[in-house]
C-alpha positions in Angstrom: 31.7 0.3 -12.0 32.8 3.7 -11.0 35.4 5.7 -13.0 37.1 8.9 -12.2 38.4 10.6 -15.2 41.9 12.1 -15.7 42.4 15.8 -14.8 39.4 15.8 -12.5 39.2 16.2 -8.8 38.8 12.8 -7.2 35.3 12.4 -5.8 35.1 10.6 -2.5 31.7 8.9 -3.1 30.8 5.8 -1.4 27.5 5.4 -3.2 24.8 7.1 -5.2 22.6 7.8 -2.1 25.3 10.0 -0.4 26.9 11.3 -3.7 26.4 15.0 -3.1 27.2 14.9 0.6 30.3 12.8 0.1 31.6 15.0 -2.5 31.3 17.9 -0.1 32.9 16.2 2.7 35.8 15.1 0.5 36.8 18.7 -0.4 34.9 21.1 1.8 36.9 24.1 0.8 36.0 23.4 -2.8 32.3 22.8 -2.0 32.2 26.3 -0.5 33.6 27.8 -3.7 31.5 25.8 -6.1 27.8 25.7 -6.9 26.4 22.2 -7.3 23.0 20.7 -8.3 21.9 17.0 -8.1 19.2 15.7 -10.5 17.3 12.6 -9.6 16.6 10.7 -12.7 15.1 7.2 -13.5 16.7 6.2 -16.7 19.8 4.1 -17.4 23.5 5.2 -17.2 24.7 2.1 -19.1 28.3 2.6 -19.9 31.4 4.9 -20.2 30.8 4.2 -24.0 28.8 6.9 -25.4 27.6 4.7 -28.1 26.5 1.8 -25.8 22.9 2.8 -25.1 20.1 4.6 -27.0 18.1 6.3 -24.3 17.1 10.0 -23.8 19.3 10.4 -20.6 22.5 9.3 -22.4 21.9 11.4 -25.5 21.5 14.2 -23.1 24.4 13.9 -20.9 26.8 12.9 -23.6 25.5 15.6 -25.9 26.2 18.1 -23.1 29.7 16.9 -22.8 30.9 15.4 -26.2 28.4 17.2 -28.4 25.9 16.1 -30.9 26.2 16.6 -34.6 22.7 18.3 -34.7 20.4 19.7 -32.2 16.8 20.4 -32.1 15.4 23.5 -30.6 12.0 23.1 -29.2 11.5 26.8 -28.8 11.7 27.5 -32.4 10.8 24.1 -33.9 14.0 24.1 -36.0 17.1 22.0 -36.1 20.3 23.9 -35.0 23.9 22.8 -34.2 26.8 23.6 -31.9 29.1 22.0 -34.4 27.7 22.7 -37.9 27.7 26.2 -39.3 25.4 25.3 -42.3 24.1 22.4 -44.2 22.4 21.8 -47.6 21.0 19.0 -49.7 23.1 18.7 -52.8 21.0 16.0 -54.4 18.6 13.4 -52.7 21.6 11.2 -51.9 24.1 13.8 -50.8 24.3 16.3 -47.9 27.0 18.9 -47.4 27.8 20.0 -43.8 30.1 23.0 -43.2 31.7 22.8 -39.6 32.1 25.8 -37.4 35.7 26.9 -37.1 37.6 27.3 -34.0 35.9 24.5 -32.0 38.1 22.9 -29.5 37.8 20.0 -27.1 38.3 20.1 -23.4 41.9 19.3 -23.9 42.6 21.8 -26.6 42.4 19.5 -29.6 40.5 21.1 -32.6 37.2 19.4 -33.7 37.8 18.5 -37.3 35.8 16.8 -40.2 37.6 13.4 -39.5 35.8 13.3 -36.2 32.4 13.0 -37.9 33.7 10.1 -39.9 34.9 8.5 -36.9 31.7 9.1 -35.0 29.5 7.7 -37.7 31.8 4.6 -37.8 31.7 4.0 -34.1 28.1 4.3 -34.1 27.9 1.7 -37.0 30.6 -0.7 -36.0 31.4 -0.4 -32.2 30.9 -3.8 -30.7 28.8 -2.2 -27.9 26.9 0.2 -30.1 23.1 0.5 -29.7 22.9 3.4 -32.1 23.2 1.7 -35.5 19.8 2.8 -36.5 20.9 6.5 -36.3 23.4 6.0 -39.1 21.8 3.0 -41.0 21.3 5.1 -44.1 24.8 6.5 -44.2 26.8 5.0 -47.0 29.8 7.0 -47.0 31.3 10.1 -45.3 33.8 12.3 -47.2 36.0 15.0 -45.9 37.2 17.4 -48.7 38.8 19.6 -46.0 39.0 19.9 -42.3 35.6 21.8 -42.1 33.5 20.1 -44.8 31.6 16.9 -44.4 29.8 15.2 -47.4 27.4 12.5 -46.4 26.3 10.0 -49.1 23.2 8.0 -48.1 21.9 4.6 -49.5 18.7 6.1 -50.3 17.0 9.6 -50.0 16.5 10.4 -46.4 14.5 13.7 -45.9 14.6 13.5 -42.1 18.4 13.0 -42.0 18.8 15.9 -39.5 16.6 14.1 -37.0 18.9 10.9 -37.2 22.0 13.1 -36.8 20.5 14.9 -33.6 21.5 11.6 -31.9 25.0 11.3 -33.3 27.4 11.8 -30.5 30.6 13.3 -31.8 33.9 12.0 -30.4 37.6 12.4 -31.3 39.4 10.3 -34.1 42.8 11.4 -32.8 42.0 10.4 -29.3 40.6 7.1 -30.3 43.7 6.4 -32.4 45.9 7.2 -29.4 43.9 5.4 -26.7 41.9 2.7 -28.5 38.7 1.4 -26.9 40.0 2.8 -23.6 39.5 6.3 -24.8 36.0 6.7 -23.1 37.9 6.2 -19.7 41.2 7.8 -20.4 40.2 10.8 -22.6 36.6 11.7 -22.6 37.1 15.1 -24.1 34.3 16.9 -26.1 33.2 20.4 -27.1 30.2 20.7 -24.8 29.8 23.3 -21.8 30.4 20.5 -19.4 33.1 18.0 -19.0 32.7 14.3 -17.6 34.2 14.1 -14.0 33.1 10.7 -12.8 30.6 7.9 -13.9 29.3 5.0 -11.9 27.5 2.8 -14.2 23.8 2.5 -13.4 24.3 4.8 -10.4 25.4 8.3 -11.1 27.0 10.6 -13.8 29.1 13.7 -12.5 30.0 16.5 -14.7 31.8 20.0 -14.2 31.3 23.2 -16.0 34.1 24.2 -18.6 35.5 27.6 -17.4 34.7 30.3 -19.9 32.7 28.1 -22.2 30.5 30.3 -24.3 27.4 28.0 -23.9 27.6 28.1 -20.1 26.4 31.0 -17.9 27.8 32.0 -14.4 24.2 30.9 -13.1 24.8 27.3 -14.3 26.1 25.0 -11.5 29.9 24.4 -11.4 29.2 20.8 -10.8 26.0 18.7 -11.7 25.4 15.2 -10.6 22.7 13.0 -12.2 21.7 10.3 -9.9 19.5 7.3 -10.6 16.7 7.0 -8.1 13.9 4.8 -9.4 11.5 5.0 -6.5 9.2 8.0 -6.6 9.0 8.3 -2.9 12.8 8.4 -2.7 13.0 11.2 -5.3 10.4 13.3 -3.6 12.0 12.8 -0.1 15.4 13.6 -1.5 14.1 16.8 -3.1 12.3 18.1 0.1 15.5 17.1 2.2 17.7 19.1 -0.1 19.6 16.2 -1.2 18.7 16.8 -4.8 17.6 20.0 -6.4 15.7 18.5 -9.4 13.6 15.3 -9.3 12.2 13.8 -12.5 8.8 12.2 -12.9 6.8 13.1 -9.9 3.7 11.0 -10.0 0.2 12.5 -9.6 -0.3 11.1 -6.0 3.0 12.8 -4.9 2.6 16.1 -6.7 0.5 17.7 -3.9 3.4 16.9 -1.5 5.7 18.9 -3.5 3.3 21.7 -4.3 2.6 22.2 -0.6 6.3 22.3 0.3 8.0 25.7 1.3 11.3 24.2 -0.3 10.2 23.0 -3.7 7.7 23.3 -6.5 6.4 21.6 -9.6 7.5 22.4 -13.1 5.1 21.1 -15.9 5.9 20.3 -19.4 4.1 18.4 -22.1 6.0 15.3 -23.2 6.7 14.2 -26.7 7.4 10.7 -25.5 4.9 8.1 -26.8 3.7 5.3 -24.3 2.4 2.1 -25.6 2.0 -1.6 -25.2 4.2 -3.6 -27.6 3.3 -6.9 -29.0 5.8 -9.0 -30.9 4.3 -10.8 -34.0 7.1 -13.4 -33.8 5.9 -14.9 -30.6 2.5 -16.6 -30.0 -0.1 -15.5 -29.4 0.9 -12.1 -30.8 1.3 -13.6 -34.2 -2.4 -13.1 -34.6 -3.6 -9.6 -35.4 -6.9 -10.3 -33.8 -5.1 -10.8 -30.5 -3.2 -7.6 -30.7 -6.4 -5.8 -31.6 -8.2 -7.4 -28.6 -5.6 -5.7 -26.3 -6.3 -2.3 -28.0 -10.2 -2.8 -27.3 -9.6 -4.0 -23.7 -7.8 -1.0 -22.4 -9.8 1.8 -20.9 -7.3 4.5 -21.5 -9.6 7.4 -20.5 -10.2 6.0 -17.1 -6.5 5.2 -16.5 -5.7 8.8 -17.6 -8.5 10.2 -15.2 -7.9 8.1 -12.3 -4.4 7.0 -12.1 -2.6 10.0 -13.9 -5.2 12.6 -12.6 -5.7 13.8 -16.0 -2.0 14.4 -16.6 -1.7 12.8 -19.9 -3.2 13.1 -23.4 -4.6 10.1 -25.1 -3.1 8.8 -28.3 -5.2 7.5 -31.2 -2.3 6.4 -33.1 1.5 6.6 -32.9 1.7 10.4 -32.4 -0.3 13.3 -31.0 -1.1 17.0 -31.5 2.0 19.1 -32.2 4.1 16.2 -33.5 5.0 16.1 -37.3 2.4 14.6 -39.6 -0.1 14.2 -36.9 -3.7 13.4 -38.2 -6.5 13.9 -35.8 -8.7 11.8 -38.2 -6.3 8.8 -38.4 -8.0 5.5 -38.8 -8.7 3.1 -37.1 -9.6 4.5 -33.7 -9.9 1.9 -30.8 -12.6 2.5 -28.2 -13.0 0.6 -25.0 -14.9 -2.2 -25.9 -14.5 -5.5 -23.8 -17.1 -7.4 -25.8 -15.4 -6.8 -29.1 -12.0 -7.8 -27.4 -13.5 -11.1 -26.3 -14.9 -11.7 -29.7 -11.6 -11.1 -31.3 -9.9 -13.7 -29.1 -12.4 -16.1 -30.2 -11.9 -15.4 -33.8 -8.1 -15.9 -33.3 -8.7 -19.2 -31.9 -8.8 -18.6 -28.3 -12.4 -19.1 -27.2 -11.3 -20.0 -23.7 -8.7 -17.2 -23.4 -5.0 -17.3 -23.6 -2.1 -17.0 -21.1 0.4 -14.4 -21.5 3.4 -12.8 -19.8 3.2 -9.0 -19.4 6.5 -7.2 -18.7 6.2 -4.0 -16.9 8.6 -1.2 -15.8 8.8 -0.2 -12.1 9.8 3.4 -11.4 11.0 4.2 -14.9 7.9 6.1 -16.0 5.3 8.0 -14.3 3.0 5.7 -12.1 4.2 2.8 -14.4 3.7 0.1 -11.7 0.1 1.4 -10.8 -0.8 1.6 -14.4 0.3 -2.0 -15.3 -1.4 -3.3 -12.2 -4.7 -1.6 -13.5 -4.2 -3.0 -17.0 -3.9 -6.5 -15.8 -7.6 -6.9 -14.8 -8.7 -5.1 -17.9 -7.0 -7.7 -19.9 -8.2 -10.6 -17.7 -11.8 -9.4 -18.0 -11.6 -10.2 -21.9 -10.0 -13.6 -21.7 -6.2 -13.0 -21.0 -4.6 -14.9 -18.3 -1.8 -12.5 -17.2 1.4 -13.3 -15.6 2.8 -9.8 -14.6 6.5 -9.7 -14.6 8.6 -6.6 -13.3 12.2 -7.3 -13.7 14.9 -4.5 -13.0 14.8 -1.9 -15.7 18.3 -2.6 -16.9 17.5 -6.3 -17.5 14.2 -5.6 -19.1 15.6 -2.8 -21.4 18.5 -5.0 -22.5 16.1 -7.8 -23.4 13.8 -5.4 -25.2 16.7 -4.3 -27.4 17.5 -7.9 -28.3 13.9 -8.6 -29.2 13.5 -11.0 -26.4 10.3 -9.5 -24.6 7.0 -10.5 -26.3 4.6 -8.1 -24.5 5.6 -4.9 -22.6 4.7 -1.5 -21.5 7.3 1.2 -22.5 7.8 4.6 -24.0 9.7 6.0 -26.9 11.1 9.5 -26.2 12.1 12.5 -28.3 9.4 12.0 -31.0 9.2 15.2 -33.0 9.6 14.1 -36.5 8.4 10.5 -36.1 10.3 9.1 -38.9 13.3 7.7 -37.1 11.0 6.2 -34.2 8.5 4.6 -36.7 11.5 3.0 -38.7 13.1 1.8 -35.5 10.2 0.1 -34.1 8.1 -0.9 -37.1 10.1 -1.1 -40.2 11.6 -4.4 -41.3 15.2 -4.6 -40.2 14.9 -1.2 -38.2 15.5 -2.9 -34.7 14.5 -6.2 -33.0 12.5 -4.4 -30.2 9.1 -5.5 -31.6 10.0 -7.7 -34.6 7.1 -6.2 -36.7 7.4 -6.7 -40.6 4.9 -5.4 -43.2 5.6 -4.6 -46.8 3.1 -1.8 -47.0 4.5 -0.1 -44.0 8.2 -0.7 -45.4 7.1 0.9 -48.5 5.4 3.9 -47.1 8.2 4.7 -44.7 10.6 4.3 -47.5 8.5 6.6 -49.7 8.4 9.3 -46.9 12.0 9.4 -46.4 12.6 9.9 -50.3 10.1 12.7 -50.4 11.4 16.2 -49.9 8.1 17.7 -50.6 6.5 18.3 -47.2 2.9 17.5 -48.0 3.7 14.5 -49.8 6.0 13.2 -47.1 3.2 13.7 -44.6 0.8 11.8 -46.7 3.1 8.8 -46.8 3.8 8.8 -43.1 0.2 9.0 -42.4 -0.4 6.0 -44.7 2.2 4.1 -42.6 0.8 5.1 -39.3 -2.6 4.1 -40.3 -1.5 0.6 -41.3 0.5 0.3 -38.0 -2.3 1.3 -36.0 -4.6 -1.3 -37.8 -2.0 -4.1 -37.5 -1.3 -3.1 -33.8 2.1 -4.4 -33.1 1.8 -1.7 -30.5 -1.1 -0.3 -28.8 -0.6 3.4 -28.3 -1.8 4.9 -24.9 -0.8 8.5 -24.1 1.7 11.1 -23.7 2.4 12.3 -20.2 2.2 15.8 -19.0 5.4 15.7 -16.9 5.7 16.9 -13.4 9.3 17.7 -12.4 10.1 18.7 -8.7 12.4 21.7 -8.6 14.0 23.1 -5.5 13.4 26.8 -4.8 17.1 27.7 -4.9 17.4 26.7 -8.7 15.6 27.2 -11.8 15.2 24.3 -14.3 13.7 24.1 -17.7 12.4 20.7 -18.7 12.2 19.9 -22.5 9.3 18.0 -24.1 11.5 15.2 -24.7 12.2 14.8 -20.9 15.7 16.2 -21.1 16.9 18.2 -18.1 20.0 19.9 -20.0 22.7 21.0 -17.7 22.7 24.7 -19.2 19.0 24.7 -18.5 19.7 24.4 -14.7 20.4 27.8 -13.0 21.3 28.5 -9.4 19.0 31.3 -8.2 20.2 34.4 -6.6 18.7 34.7 -3.1 15.5 36.5 -3.3 15.1 36.0 -7.1 11.7 35.2 -8.3 11.0 31.7 -9.1 10.2 30.6 -12.6 
């Protein structure tokens, strides 16, 4: 589905592969006047509805256009906001937010407190919403005046700002006027870019808002985010000048970019945690010993060294160095021990091994196909009989969100404060993605959310992470060191959560030094 939005120039795009070229051909005079950058990405563009998915790319794109309630600044390690002037905790169940005055949407409508209420309600109740976990603790939102928002929670939630960093803010007035068609008819936000055209699971085109204070003259006038799942295709398009930024360059292709005269590699340490998920609701994953057998069967160090060329840091628990509540001494720690893995399978009642389906992504993450193909013989060496399945990303992701995939390789991005991620994947009722339930984990996670004393909160979170690691509903693998291909005629900053934010893309003046 491709939708061109009102008030925009019509894009004559036959398909994603020719997106940039077709756009220029449709309006050559405009193409000469305007600067344009195309970014090759691997993640889903699932819907015109900004609440209909829960992936990093969509938070990035809709955050840059509609705006998010709260933002996180990786440079300073603090929460900020384009929308909120200030916030404070009135009591453990009450937060007060003061909105900035003078904010207007792309159509001139003011942003008001009622929009926050509306956005929370859409995240909670929209039939397509995949973001209910972001507002699950919000009991009530009050608006004493047009610029004050009072949030009442069902329990104390110390990491509330982390949850609100994923709340897309849309307009109540426009929804009242257009109904569910608002996402197509009036996608007006307060961001530095406005939505121009979206082709679901294909591309997302946006244009810079003239005079917006968050945009600079160096930012491209138009940006197209194109889904290109094959690494070879992304690299070829980058070196041919079809795209200016290419996400997730795998280790075997980085030398090709580095030796090019037209592009370079930009590196960034990722805060995305990669793991193997095992659903205890489905046999044989209902046995802790089977899940632990997987952990002992995987030689993470060799995979990092050989397949990732050292471009990853091993995880010995849910999070790593630099992430909130990280504990370098977290127990247990799994070592590569095939003999122990075989013994655990016997203890679980599978002395002759057990047949499993392993669902792997292809082209979504760095070297994901090669990694999964290397994991399979490691699992088979200890007694698993593996059926490797590689469905399309959209199909796999949809089924994971429904809780229908028993064993899979995936990542969870944007993990700075891990509270939301741990709750989403490992707390009873958090989400069906793994289907894990453990009272001790639930109690520890609830306790850390209630605790506004930093050290006490960290202690509870570490307790939860230790239990999760021992129970092994997921075996944590590594965090990637991300390689992004960037053309020499642009500068691009990549954030640790993988986002390539539109305002972090700048067209280089001829002869300027590359960054």
